[in-house]
N, C-alpha and C positions, 0 to 999 in steps of 0.2 A: 824192467827190474827182474832179475832172476834169483838174487840171493840177498837176504837181509841178516842183520845181526840183532841180538838182544842182550842187554846187560842190566844188572841191578847195582846201584851205587849209593853211597852215603849210609845213613842209619837204616838197619833192617826194619821191616814192618810186616805184620801178618798179612797174608794175601799176595805177597810178591810171587810166590810159587804159582798161585792160581792165575796171576797175570801172565807169567812166562808161558804157562800151559796154553792159555788162550792165544797168545801171540804165535806160538809154534804151530798149533793146529789150524789156525786161520791161514797162516802163510802156506802151510802144506796143502790146504784145500785149494789154493790158487796155483799150485804147482811150483812154489818157490822152495829154494833151499834155505835152511836156517842154521846160523852159526851162533852158539852161545859164547859169550865173553865172560870168563871167570874173574871174580874179584874186581868188578867194575872198571873204572878208568885205568887203574893200575894194570889190570889184566890186558886191557887194550894196548897199553904201552909195552907190556912184556910179552905180547903175542900169545896170550893164554886162551886159545880158541878150541872149541869142541863142537862137533857136528851134532845137531839135535834132530831127533825124529819123533814121531808120535809116541813111540815107546819110551823115549827119554823122559817124557813128562807124564807118564802114567802114574797114577796113585799119589800125586803131589798136591792136588787141589785142597786137601784138608791139612796140609803141613804148614806150620809157621816158618818164619825165616825165608831164606832163599837158597836153593840147592846150587845156584851159580856162584854163591858166596858174594860178599861185599866188603869193601874196605874203603876208608876215607883216603883220598889221594890229593892233598892240597897242591902238590906239584903240577897238577893239571892247569893251574892258573898261569903257568909259564907257556908262552907261545911256542917255544922250541919243543916242549913236551907234547903239546897238542898237535904240532906238525908231525911228530914221530907217530902219534896215534893215528892220524889221518893216513899217513903212508902205509901203516900196517893194515888198515882197512882196505886200502887200494890193492895191496899185495894179496890179501886174502880173497879179493873179489867181492867184498861186501859192498852193496850199492845203496843201502839204507840202514838206519839204526833205530831201534826202539829202546829208549832209555827209561828205566823204571826207578824212580827215586823222588827225593824231596826238593827243598829249596835250593841247596847247593847244586844238585843234579840239574835243575832247570837252567842255572847259569852255565854249567859245563856244556849242556846240550846246545844252548844258544851260541856260545862261542865256537863250538865245533862247526856249526852251520855258517856263522858269520865269517869265520876265517877262511873256510875252504868250500863253501857252498855245498856242504855234504848234507844229504837228506836225513833229518832226524825228527822223531816224534817222541814226546814225553808222556809217560803214564805217571800221574802224581801218586806217590806212595809215601805216606808219612803219618806217624801216630799223632803229630801235632795239628794236622789239618790247617796248615798255614800257607797254602799256595793260592794265589789269586787266580780266579777263573774256574773254580769248581766248588760246589756246595760241600763236597766230601772227598777226602783222599782215601786211597786203599790203605787199610790198617787202622783207621781212626775208630771205627765202630768197635772193632775187637779190643783195642786198647782201653776204650771207655768201659766196656763190659768187664774186662779183666780187673781194672781198678775198682769199679763199683762192687764187684764180688768180694774183693779183699776188704774193702771198707765196710761192707755189710757185716763181715765177721768181726771187725774191730768195734763196730757200734755195739755189738752184743756185750763185749767187755766194758765199753764205755758206760752203757746203761746199767750193767750189773754192779759196777763200782762207783757210780756217780762221777765219772771222770770226764775231763775235757781232753780230746785228742787233736793234736796238730798232725795232719797227714800231708807229706810232701809228695807231689806227683811230678812227672816230667813236664817240660815246657820252659826252656831257657829264654826264648824271645816271644813266645806266643802263649796266651792263657786259654786257648780254645779247649784243650783237653781238660784242664782244671775246671773250667766253667761247666762243661757238660757233665763231668763227674760229680761236681757239687750239686748240680740240678737233679741228677738221677739218684743220688744217694741221700738227698735231703739234708745236706750240710747247712749249718747255721751261718757260716761265714766263708767266703772265698776270697783269696788274695792272689792277684795275677799281675804280670808285668805292666799291663796296660792301665790298670787301676790299682795302684799300690795304696794300702791303708796304713796310716801311722799306728805303731804298736799301741800307743795310748788310746786310740779310738777302739781298738780291739778289746782292750780292758774294759772300756766303757760299755761296749756292746754285750760283753759277757756278764757284767754286773746287771745290765738292763734285763737280759734274758733270765738271770737268776731271780730277779724281783718278780718276774712273771711265772715263776715256778719251774723253770727248766733245770733239771738236775744233772744233765750231761750235754755236751756239745761236740760237734765235729767241725773242725776248721780245715779247709782244703787250701794248700799253699803250692802254687806253681814254683818250681825250682828257680826260675828267673826272677822271682819276687822276694827271695830270701831263703834262709835255711831253717828247717823245722826245729833243729836243735837250739838255734839262737832265739827264735820266737818263743819256744817253750820255756827257756830259761828266763826270759823277760816276763812272761805271763806268770810263771810260778813265783817270782819275786814280788810281783805286783798283787798277786792273789794267793797269799800263802795258805789260806784256808781251803783251797781247792787242790784236788789231785789232777795234775796236768802231765800228760805223756805225749810222746811223738812217735811217728813211724814214717820211714822213708820207703816208698814202694819200689823205687829203682827200676831195674831192668825187667822185672816180671811183666811190666806194661808192654814191652816190645815183643814178647814171645806168646806162645799159646796157639791153640787151634783157632783158625779164622772163623768168625761168625758167618751166618748165612748172608748178611748184608755185605760183608767184606768180600766173600767169595763171588757173589753175584756181581758186585761192582767191578772187581778185578777182571772177571771174565768179559763183561761188557766193554771195559776199557781196552783190554787186550785185542779184542776183535776190531774195535773202532780204530785203534792205533795202526793196525796193518792196512785197513781199508783206506785211511787218509794218506798213509805213506804211498800207497799205490796210485792214488789220485794226484800225487805230486803236490799235495798241500802241506808244505812244511816251511819253516819250523813251527809246529803247533804243539799245544798240550791238549790232550783229551780231558774232558771234564764232564760234570753233570750239573744240570740246573733243574730243580724239581725232579722229574723222572726222565728228562730228555738229555741225551748225549750232546755235548757242545764241543766246539773247538776254539781255543784261544791262542792267538799268536804268542810265541815265547817271549817276544820283546815286551808285550803287555804283562805277561806273567812276572818277569823279573823286574819290571818297572813299578809294580803296584804291590800293595800289602793288603792282606785280609783284615777285616775289622771284627771285633768281638760283638756278641749279641747283647745290646743294652737291655733288650726285653728279658733275656735270661737272667741278667744281673738283678733286675727288678723282681722277677719271680722268686729268686733265692731270698732276697731281702724280705719279701712279704710272707714267704713260707716260714720264716724263722721266728714268728711271734709265739 
């Protein structure tokens, strides 16, 4: 193998730049050429290639987002589109590809290998931490810290005005982000897609907490479990004597300066991805278990789902007294 490619695809996540940097510099240390693919799978289809050198990735380890850009490209599900992408890789002389992305990216990577036996390795990058085969994804720690920082500020207002706040965080299909945020910010209630709570039960819990002397509360709601505006309206009607407000954190969770943990993980993943690509072990996803780098076949990654921490749910419940 003399030349590899690297691309970022799907939703952006802090630490993607750090991962690209690690991929490029590791490959260069082996004497390989590196081609960046701009705008993910769409760029692969449109032949948007750029040569990457050590200088190309200077000063980006601390930058959020991805300088290679990313865009969702649902057309990649079509065999004809994937075939065109494969032919573009062949014409460019790219012999292996490192794909940095989340759940949808894992499926795209697997199909590219399965259809054409093209060497691919996935670096898991997602603020949702929803990929099977790794304890943590690139960007997750930063997203949690960003959300917790915002909620800490909101709690100041909640406490000052004796208010209840419903705070909506990202997580359409997975509640991992909401769960970690709730644990870290001391939320009284967390609502996630995996464990939905009837609104009537939330009213009961708030009344129960008030009887124990709680004068303000924070409720963390994953977007896949409902809308903060709707829940707030329901609670305000059921509890007219209370001041209830809501806040939707939105895209601030995707951006920002990557934390130390995100940068370190992205760097380790980037180096490991090139190493395993050269060892002809593919299609695999790089992951971490404890503090050890592990490799999981992509077929297992796309065939399994992550599970939420029941222990963390119990901790949040017990801390809310």
